[in-house]
C-alpha positions in Angstrom: 41.3 18.3 -16.8 40.5 17.4 -13.2 37.2 19.4 -13.3 36.1 17.4 -16.3 36.9 14.1 -14.6 35.0 15.2 -11.5 32.0 16.3 -13.6 32.0 13.0 -15.6 32.2 11.0 -12.4 29.3 12.9 -10.9 27.2 12.4 -14.0 28.0 8.7 -14.0 27.0 8.3 -10.3 23.8 10.3 -10.9 22.9 8.1 -13.9 23.3 5.0 -11.7 21.3 6.4 -8.9 18.3 7.7 -10.9 16.4 4.4 -10.8 16.6 4.4 -7.0 15.1 8.0 -7.0 12.2 6.8 -9.0 10.8 4.6 -6.2 8.9 1.4 -6.5 6.6 1.0 -9.5 3.0 1.8 -8.6 -0.4 0.5 -9.7 -3.3 2.9 -10.1 -6.5 2.2 -8.1 -8.3 1.8 -11.4 -6.3 -1.4 -12.0 -6.9 -2.9 -8.5 -9.5 -5.6 -8.6 -11.4 -7.9 -6.2 -9.6 -11.3 -5.7 -6.0 -10.0 -6.3 -3.5 -11.8 -4.1 -0.8 -9.4 -2.9 1.9 -9.1 -0.3 2.2 -6.7 2.6 5.5 -5.7 4.4 5.9 -4.6 8.0 8.3 -4.7 10.9 6.6 -6.9 13.5 9.5 -7.4 15.8 12.9 -5.7 16.1 14.1 -4.3 12.7 13.4 -7.3 10.5 10.9 -6.8 7.7 8.3 -9.5 7.5 5.9 -10.3 4.7 2.3 -11.3 5.0 -0.5 -12.2 2.6 -3.0 -9.6 1.5 -6.1 -10.4 -0.5 -8.2 -7.6 -2.1 -11.8 -8.0 -1.0 -13.1 -4.9 -2.8 -12.5 -1.3 -3.7 -14.9 0.9 -1.8 -16.0 4.5 -1.9 -18.0 6.6 0.5 -20.0 9.8 0.3 -18.8 12.6 -1.9 -15.5 14.0 -0.5 -14.4 10.8 1.1 -11.5 9.1 -0.5 -11.7 5.6 -1.9 -10.1 2.7 0.0 -9.1 -0.8 -0.8 -10.7 -3.4 1.5 -8.3 -6.2 2.2 -8.0 -9.4 4.3 -4.6 -10.3 5.7 -3.1 -13.6 6.8 0.2 -15.4 7.4 2.5 -16.1 10.3 3.8 -12.5 10.6 0.3 -11.2 11.2 -1.8 -14.0 12.6 -1.1 -13.3 16.2 -2.0 -9.6 16.1 -4.0 -9.0 13.0 -3.8 -5.4 11.7 -2.7 -3.8 14.9 -1.5 -0.3 15.8 1.8 0.3 14.2 0.8 -1.3 10.9 -0.1 2.0 9.4 2.1 2.7 6.4 2.9 -0.9 5.7 3.1 -1.1 1.9 1.1 -3.6 -0.2 2.5 -4.9 -3.4 0.4 -6.7 -6.1 1.5 -8.3 -9.3 0.4 -6.6 -12.5 -0.6 -8.3 -15.8 3.1 -8.3 -16.9 4.2 -10.0 -13.7 5.8 -6.9 -12.1 5.4 -6.1 -8.4 3.7 -2.8 -8.0 2.7 -0.8 -4.9 -1.1 -0.3 -4.6 -0.9 1.6 -1.4 -0.4 1.2 2.3 -2.4 -0.1 5.2 -4.1 2.8 7.0 -7.1 1.6 9.0 -8.6 -1.5 10.7 -12.3 -2.5 10.5 -13.0 -3.9 14.0 -16.0 -6.0 13.3 -13.9 -8.3 11.2 -11.6 -9.3 14.0 -8.7 -7.1 12.8 -7.9 -9.4 9.9 -9.7 -7.1 7.5 -8.6 -3.5 7.0 -8.3 -0.7 4.6 -5.4 0.3 2.3 -5.0 4.0 1.2 -4.4 4.0 -2.6 -0.9 5.0 -3.7 -2.2 7.9 -5.7 -3.7 9.5 -2.6 -0.4 9.0 -0.7 1.5 10.7 -3.5 -1.0 13.5 -3.7 -2.3 12.6 -7.2 -6.0 12.4 -8.2 -7.6 9.0 -7.4 -10.0 7.4 -9.8 -11.8 4.3 -8.4 -12.6 1.6 -10.9 -16.2 1.4 -12.1 -16.6 -1.8 -10.1 -16.0 0.1 -6.7 -18.8 -0.4 -4.2 -20.5 2.4 -2.2 -19.8 1.6 1.5 -19.9 4.8 3.6 -20.8 3.0 6.8 -17.8 0.8 6.6 -15.5 3.8 6.0 -17.0 5.6 9.0 -16.4 2.6 11.2 -12.6 2.4 10.3 -10.0 3.1 13.0 -6.5 4.4 12.2 -3.8 1.7 12.6 -1.3 4.2 14.1 0.9 4.2 17.1 3.2 1.6 18.6 2.4 -2.1 18.8 
């Protein structure tokens, strides 16, 4: 009898934990559109997670073999002093889908210096997860912009 109780308890705990294993819901790149108002999350100071505004400027693609990126503009108190600085790489970006659910579209990966560090690039979630990426038909060809990007890695 104790084995059965342990087994049932384990199954109960696993059933409760399975949504946590699933991770945050994601939004495919094909559903990301210019003008979407989103939210980014990052640790700016200490260990407190801060949010900031992220507006989708465009979805861009480069020459064959280069991955698509999401061009974004950031703002808000948490980011106004620094812009997209080193250390912001990997900061997730969440957008609201048509049903009102928050979904991860990707993570900040690069800055685009000529825009004063308030404009950067987001790597689509499919690429991060190793899945095929299909840009929307409205994506713009911008290879020079992709070549000018600088990784947002390292400490602040």
